Structure formats: structure tokens, C-alpha cells
Phi, psi and omega in degrees: 000132179272120178268148185246336188080014185258167168281161176239109184244109182052046176082001183244131177291138184216135180215070183275339185274151179274340183282131180229163175212172186229153173278155183229135175280114185291345182276341176223001178062023179273138181270134178287168185274332189279122176280141176250133186271124174290139181292149174268168177299323179294322178293321176300312180299321181293321179295317180291320178298319178295323178295320178297318178295322179295322182296326179302333179265315186296327184297347177261000181285152176281162176300324180295319178299316181292321178298318178297323177296317179297318177298321179295322177300314179300318179296317181294324177295315179296329180292343176293337175067203184288346176301323179296316180297315183291325177297311180295324179296319178295327186268343184236338183069019184283343178092146184295321179300313179298316183290327177298316177295323180292327176296319178299317178298320184294310178292326178297325178298315179297317182290327178293320177293325176299318177297318178302315182295322182291334177290323174089336184292343180300338179289348178050053179292131180231130181233123168245107186288163183297135179227166174305126179065020176219127179285168172285124179232128181227136186227146171205174183267142178228152178293149183277335183125196183303135183240138173264130180240134176252119182286148179268161180274326192274347175232086185294347176251298193287340179229031184237221188304318179248034183275193185297325179295315178296316181299315183290324178292314178296322178298325178290345183097020182256129170298154186233136168242115185260131167269109181292153177277134182291350179287338180217064184291325180293316177298320179298319180294324177298317177295321180299319178295322180293315180292323177295320178295322179294319179298316180295319182296327183259009176070023177281152177303142183301329181285001176302328182218135170220155180225128182245134177263164177162139181251009176241195182265347188299313185300315179296319179295317177300319183295312182294326183285343183292128186292346179282347179276131185255343178196160184227134172246133185219140171227121182171215186276162175298317181299312181293316181295320180292324178297319179290318178301315180294322179296319179293325180289335180280347179299148174305328177236089183300153177229158181290143175241119178260088186255124172258117196239022175092180191186156173262349170049071185300142177239123177254132180237123181278164179296323179295321178295320177296320181295327185271325190204045182302319183295316180295318179295319179298316179298315180294322180295314180296318178299321180289319181295320185268352179303129181060029184056034176073010187266055176236143176292347179255017178298132180286092187265357182218124181237120182250133177206156182279138183295136178185166175303322179294321178294319179297318178297321180295314179300319179296320180294316179297319179299317180295317180293321178294321179295324183280338182291139180295145177290141182255174181271130172274155190294322184194175182297323181298316179292320178300315180292320180295320179294316179300318180294315182296315179294321179299319178294322180292313183289347176290341179289135178292349181269003182253132172248130176268118182269329173199150178075223178095007182207159176292151176272096192294326186266013182283147176282347180237167177293121192209140172229141184295145173299126194233133173234129177236166182219145174209178180261161177296320180298322182292318183287332175288329184278339187222101183290350175293340179283354176264013181292147177287133171252102188280083182171192184280069189222139171218157182235121174276134176245111184265120183258149184291320181202186184297322179294320179297322179296316182290325176296323180289320176301321178299332183271357181289149175279178179290144182221163174289320182223160166220147187228144173228131172253118183208175182250160184299328182282002179256001191306315183293323185282335186250012179302315180297321180296319179300318182283335169298314180295327178301322182289348185255000188206167176268341180222127180251128188244134180251120176051046177212201180222149192285337180295138185102116183233119181279134179271082183224169183301321187278352184294138173238104177251084182182172181182175180298153177304140011268011178295318178215168174267353184217081186295345179277004181236169177232149175256002178229141180096172188293331180290352176298339182297332187283351171296332188245024175228161176217148180280141173230131179255144178244124182248121177056027178281134180303145184304322183295337182264353181283151171296153185308319182298344183251000182287152183307316187284349183051061185299338179274347179066032184263163179287133180224156174264104184247115181048048173073014178232131178282128182204153173253014180270180178281163177282000000 
């Protein structure tokens, strides 16, 4: 595949801007030769205008048409072959095995949404037929319109140009304008070519998909501020997500921002669990912290346990294992600098003890931060919410509580997270029920005797949580329910059957499951 370094606007390569940037191999810090052009304000406007024009046509497409398009996207991604894997490996250092698995997840997301669309029930058709003193009211879900998507750095496939946000928005019937991540611009362009080819192959309007490059904040700000954008999907840092959220709120006509902004994902370990399987928990915890060099939004960054000799031994064991684990490659200079800054701010507190690591590996040939274990008290973390900041890398903080009451008081003081985890034994179920439900209030996913890294793309998945983990805790960015971020319900009252969309007509011509007068049925009214 021939790369251009250009933006892709409605299927056409465009490079009107003079500002350029380059991709960097994080394993040797070498800069690639191809310059990538940051989009101009005019290019952003053109991409959004094309998306608006496309929506005027796509909103009338059937679910089957959109499903066929999603399947074609998956086919086009697979047709990129190993060139896609090698491109991402050069730009992220994530390694071919990890990227091979991520590609399967990426194409699987598109095909899973295609299956969802063909079933039809995702439209959530509801019919309340006319009754004495009650009109006929019928409701279903419709796409919101053009969506802006911000690609993430740590998942160059599954959360980037062709990631879950893009898949769910397109599945909803919404054209997409993606702001590519500057950490992997070549990989982003390959995906842009694949999605553009899929649109052409299935006869979709060219404005169904556009991709904009840029290594500063201007392109994203222009995109969010454009009145043609109806919703925003974001995966990244709290600082970046909040900036986009605030920009959308400042618009004369604000729009929803579905921002997933990371998490410290607290893990609670009971005394009984330590007594039964401390070694296994320590091994699993270290593996989870260091997976992907800790660059997961589900990295277990906070571990709470009650003080005891067993707890002290456990902390020592985890510290030893973290010290012995090889240092990994960070994705880019920005992440390396951000991690160094975040850890530096945390360790500046007199209430923090660094047990191992705590600093960048200065003499490394690659972007690298030492595997880090820190410790603090429950009282300290309750007194200073800055100690709950995410450290995006191989870092965790132990919070030592005086007793069970102190631990539960500390859980109450936790901020919102994507996940919360508890390690406990079967004979504790009655005693820790309240603790489990405390953790439920702090996260979107509660994990029992496991670790938060690893997110299944299934209907039941909830990848979201209370602020600051996300800006919209009632939604998910992973799984089939992610589609509803980019749809909205519309009700029709006393509208003649001939004018209703097919899913709401009396005869149910699509044969889909509907809620009719409070009963689920695929029959006619």
C-alpha cells in the first residue's frame, strides 16, 4: 500500500496544510521519513460537510445495507494483510502477537455489529396501540447524525481509526469523521484507505467516512466546535477528554461527548484471600500491572488491603516481582513524559513511599519507565484526592488500611472508575456483601477474583463508569450496547401506518421482535 501522509476527506487524499509531523519508533526513538500533514480548518469543515451530506442519504438505508457495509470494512481491513501489523508495530512497539490478536478483535467488532443489525431488535421498537383516552404511540431508535471520533494511542486497531467507536457509530447509521492519533499516523492512513474502499465498494456516499491527521490540539478543537457534528466519541486521558467535553459544552448548540478517560481500577484483597492464595494473587496482579507496559485504561493502579503481617508479606512479594520483571516499551514520548510527571507529582507527597522504581529509565534506547510500586495509608488517600490520579504505565499504589472499617471508609472516598475488583473467599460471602456493593457504586464493572485488564466485546460488557472515568456513566464504549451512544429515540403519535418506518408498522414487515402493548412479540399488531 502506498502511503501519502495526507488526510482522507470523503475518500479523497488532501494535504492543504503546511504543518507536518512524523511517526517515531518507540523502541529506538527513530523518526520515519514520511511527513504527515495536519489538517487545516478548511479541511475539517469540508469533512464535516461531506458527513452531513452523506447522512441525508444513509439515514434512509436499511439495517441490511449497513450490515453489509460493516462486513465489507472487516474484509478490507483483513485485505491489508501483514503490512498493517508491521506498520503498527513500528509505530507503537506493541509486538506482532499482540497486534495480531487486536486485529481479530477489530474486525470482530464490525462483524458483531453487522449481526446485531440483521437481528433488528437493536432498534428497540415499542408500540402502545390506541386505547380509550390514550393515543397510539410508537417509538424506535434513530441515528443522531455525523459523529466525531478521537482515536486512542494504546490500541492502534481496536480503539483507533477503525476501532469500536467508529464501528458503533457506523452501525448506528452515522457518518464518521475520525481524528487520528499522532502516535500511529501511517497505521491510521492504512485504515482510512480500507474504510474508504469499503464505502466505495458498497455504494455508500464518500462522506460516510473521513480521517484527519494532526499532532496538536487545533484539529480536534475545530472538529468538536463544528455545528455539523452531533456527538463525540473519545478514548484517552482525563485532560484530553475534559478539554473536548468543555469545547462541546461551549458550542451554541452543545452535543454529547462520550469520553472514556482512564481509571485507577481499585483492587481490594481480603485477609482470607491472602491466607489462601497470596502467591497466585501476586503473580496475577503483577502480570496485570505490567501487561502492555501498563498502558491500559483498566490497569490495576490502586490496591487496598487491611494491615497485617500477611499484607506486609504480600506487598513485599509484589514489589520483588515488579522489580524483577523486565521494563517494557512505552508507546511514545508524550506518554513517557506524562507518566514521569504523574509519578513525580505523586511521590512528592510526604505520605507516599516508593518501594521500587519511581523514575524514567534515562539510559534506555527506548521510551521506558521503571516498574513502580508505591505505598500510602488509607488516611492519606482520603485526605488528598490527587493520590487517586491515573499513572498510565507499569505503576501501582498500595493503600494500607488499619482495619476492615478503615478499608470500607476508604472505598467510600474513591472516585469513579471503569472497574473495581475484589479478591475474597467463598466463606466470606455474607460478610463482604456490603463491600461488594460499595465497589459497585464506584465503577461500571465489578470483578470477582480476577483482574481488570482484558475487556470482552459482548452484549453484557459495561466499559464505562462514574466521572472521572467517563463523562457518560450510563453508556459503554465496548460491546453491542455502544451503539446507543449514537442513536436517539423518536416517538410517533397517531401517525398513519403508511407513514411509519417499517419497524413500527402494524404488519411488522421486517419480522423483528417488538414490545407491543407491554408484550414482546414478532407478530403483527
